[in-house]
N, C-alpha and C positions, 0 to 999 in steps of 0.2 A: 582793919582800916575803918575810919569813921565816915559816915555818910550824913550829909546835911540835906534835909528834905523840906523845901519851902511848900507850904500848903495853906497860905493865908488868903488866896484870891477868892473873889466873889463868884466867878463863873457865870457872868451875866448872859452869855450866849446859850446857856442851858436852862434859862428861865422857862417854866415856873419851878422846875425841879430843885433849883438851888435857892429858892425862897426859904426852904425849911431845912436844907442840909448842904454842907460844903460840896463843891464839885468833886473833890477827891473821894467822897463817900458814895457817889452815884454808882449803882451796881452795873457790872459788865460780866456776862457769862457766869452769873451766880455769885460774884464776889466784888466788893467795892474796888474801884480803880486803885486806891492807895494800898489795899491789901495785896493786889497783884504785884505792886512795886516792892513792898516790904518783903513779901515771900521770895521774890526773885533775889533780893539782896541777901537774905538769910541763906538761900540755897548756894550762894557763892561765898559764904563764910563771913559776911559783914554782920557784926554783932553790936556795933556802937552807933546808935541812931539819934539824930537831933532833928526834931520837927519844929519848923517855924510856923506857928498857927496864928490866925487872926479871925476872919469871918467865921462865926459859929465854931470857934476853935475848941470849945468845951466838948463838942460832940466827937471831934477827932481824938481828943485826949482820952475820952471814955472808951471809944472803940479800940484804940491801940492798946490802952492799959488792960482792958478786959481780955483781949485776944492773946496778948503775949505775957500775961501776968505770971505764968508758970514756966517761963523760959529764963535763960541766963543772959538775955539781951540787956544792954545798958541803954536806957531810953531817957532823953531829956526833951523838954518843951520850952521854946522861946516864943513870947507873944509879940507880934508885930502890930503896933497901933501908934500912929496911923499906918496904913498900907501905902507905901510909896515905891513899889517895884521890887524885883527880885534882888537887885543890888542892895537895896535898903534892908531887905530881910536877912541877907547874909551878913551885912554890917552889924546888925543887932546880935547875930550869933557868933561874931568873930572870936570872942574869947573862948569859945568851945573848940576852936580848931587852929588858932594862930600858931600854936606850938607843935602841931602834928607834923610828921615827916611828909605825909601825903594824905589826900582826902578825896571823897567822892561828893559830888553835888548831883542830886537826882530830883527833877521837878516832880511834884506829887500828883500831877494830873495827866501824865503821859506814860503809856506802857510801851516799852521797847524790848525787842529781842536782841540780846548781845551777850557774847561770852565775855564776862568781866575780866577774864585773864588777859585779854587783849589790852585792856586799860591798865590793870594792876601790875602787869609785868613790864610795862614800858617805863624807861627812865624819865620820859618826858611827860608833860601834861598832854592829855588826849581828850578830844571832844567828839562825841558821837554825832554823825551827820547822815543825811540821806538826800539824794537828788530829788528836787521837786519841780513841778511845772509852773508854780506861782511863787517864786522866791521872795517877792515883795511882802508876803504875809508873815515872814519868819525872820529870825536872826540868821545871818548869812556869814559863812566863812570864805574868805578869799585866800588862795594859796600862792606861794611863790614857786619858782621852777624846781625847787628841791622837795616840794610837798609840805613845807612848813607853813603855818598860818602867818600871813602878813597883815591881814586886816579882818576885823569883825565888825559887822554893821547890823543894827537892829532895824528890821523892816525897811530896807532901802527903797527909795522911790525909783531909782534906776539901778537894779541889781547887776553886779558884775560877776556873779557866781550863782549857781543853782544848788549849792550845798547848804541845806538848811540844818541849823542846830536843833537836835531832837530832844534836848533836855537832860542829857547825862554827860557829866564832865568828871574827868580824873585830873586833879590838880597836884602837881609834883612839888609845888612850893607854896604851901598855905600862908606862910609869913608874907610873901610877896603879894599874894592875893589880898591879904588883910591890908597891906600898905595901899594897894590900889583902891580898895573899898573906902578906906579912910580919906584917900585923895579925892575921889569923886564926891563923897559926902561933904568933905571940908571945903571944897570949891564949888559946891552946888551945881555939879555937872549932871544935867538931866537930858535924856533923849525921849522924845514923845511924852514929856511930862512926868517921867519917872526916873529913878536911879536904876540903871540897867547893869546887869552882870556883864554884858558884852563890853561896856566901857571900862569896867575894872579889869577884865581880861586883856583889853587892848593896852592898858597901862603896863601889864606884865610883858606883852609883846614888845612894846616900845622900850622897855628896860633890857631887852635882849633875851628874854625867856623863850625857850624853844617850846612851841606848841604844835601838836599834830592833830590829825583827824582820823577817825576810823568809821567806815560805813556800818550801819546796824542792819541786822537781818530783816526786821520788821519794825514798823513804827505806827502806833495807834494813837493819833491825836484825838483825844476824847473831849474836845472843847465844844462840839456842837452835835445836834441830834443825829445827822446823817453819818458822821464819822463814828459816833458812839455805837450806832446800830451796826455799822460795818465791822467795827472791832468786836462787837458781841458775836456776830456770825463767824468771823475768822477764829476767834478763841474757842467758841463752842465746837467748831469742826475739829480743831486740833485736840481738844480735850476728849472728843469722842474717839478719835483715832488712837490716842494714847491709852485710854481707859474707858471703853464703851459702857454706858449705863443702861440698864434695862428697867424701865418703869412700867408698872401695871396698875391701871385704875379702871373702875367699872365702866363698861360700855364706852371706852375711850381709845382712840387711835393716837399713838405716839410716833411722830415722824422725826427721826434724829437729823441733826444734833439738837439736843435740848438740855436744859439744866432745870431741875425741879427741886425746890428746897424741902426742908423738913416739915412734916405735919400738914401737908397740903391735902385738900379734899377736892378731887377732880372726877367728874362723872359726865357721861354723854357728850364728850367733847373731842376735838381734834387739836392736838398740841404739836407745833412744829411745822416746818423746820425752823431752826434758829430762834427758838423761844426760850427765854430765861425767866423762870417764875420763882419769886422769893418765898421764904418760909411762911407757913400758916395761911397760904392763899386758898381761896375757894373759887373753883371754876366749874360751871355747869352749863350744858347746852351751848357751848361756845367753840369758836375756831380762833386759835391764837398762833400766828406765824410772824417771824421776823420782828419780834416784840420783846421788850423788857417789862416785866410786871413786878412791882414792889411787894414786899412782905405785908401780910395781913390785908391783902386786897381781895375784893370779891367781884367776880365777873359772871353774869348770867345772861344767856340769850344774846350774845354779842359776837361779832366777827372783828378781830383786830389784826392789822397788818402794818408793819413799819411804824410802830407806836412805842411810846415810853409811858408807862403808868406808874405813878408814885406809890409810896407806902400808904396803907390804911385808906385805900380808895375803893369806892363801890360804884360799879357800872352795871345798870340793868337795861337790857335791850328790849326790843319789841317781840312779844310772843303772841301768836294768834292761833285760834282753833276755828277752822272754817268747815262749813257744810254747803257746797256750792253746786247749783244745778247747771243744766246745759245753757249755752249761749249767754254766758255771763262775763262781764269784764269788771275787775276790781283793781283799782290803782291806789297803792299806798304811798306813792312818791310825792303827792301834793299835800 
């Protein structure tokens, strides 16, 4: 089965990290968001991938090409410029899937846990969903009394459902989806200023196409710092349970779960819990917990918690050597 992966977005909610790299390449639990997604697809037998790139797309192309160059995957890239929504991204890629019997659409900035057999073995189109407390922030699916989708709405002001679309879709009729995409583009149908996938899917529903939902086991929306760090902690915990890693560094305490990249130099520090450190990082006399640290970064004499540190970053903290007599007060806070 072919998978279309839109990854053209800017990721403004993750500034400043997305000034220099696409959101899909921000690391979580020691691996870029997009690589978590691609590896999940490969594990389920998906070998035909189409990436719709835009903002800093050359970096995505380079990462994907280098990582999977020795595999038998079929990989294509489509450039979205200008960027006018996910519906527009899929419209540009329509010639890669319009003649397929079925297809997957997987948004490239969201990690989900789902047995893809639930999608691929269904004769119908199936959309991954999860119940949320703030449905107005997401695309929402409304169901009829039989469980079929009767309406899809992008970020409704007055939600009539709490089933949020999580960014993974199995489409049983790609030709009809292509027709829907061409319809919304041809008639300039925009929602919230963009061409939305939900509008093209609604075109299919209105044509009588049966569309169902399936709940996902976990959904990691990596669009902002807090959710990114939460996803990092959950994935690190899972990785540690499945395959515990034992790290040893001089005069250093490791508190699992952690992920530490290749060629790191760590001394006189406390690392963890929930710390992910990229390749070739240097850490000394520091405490790092609940934090993501990029590759080739250097931390000295610093305590970090609930932080995201980019690549090639240097942070030097305060280091003092004191010889203090009786009845003395020293205040470093001012």
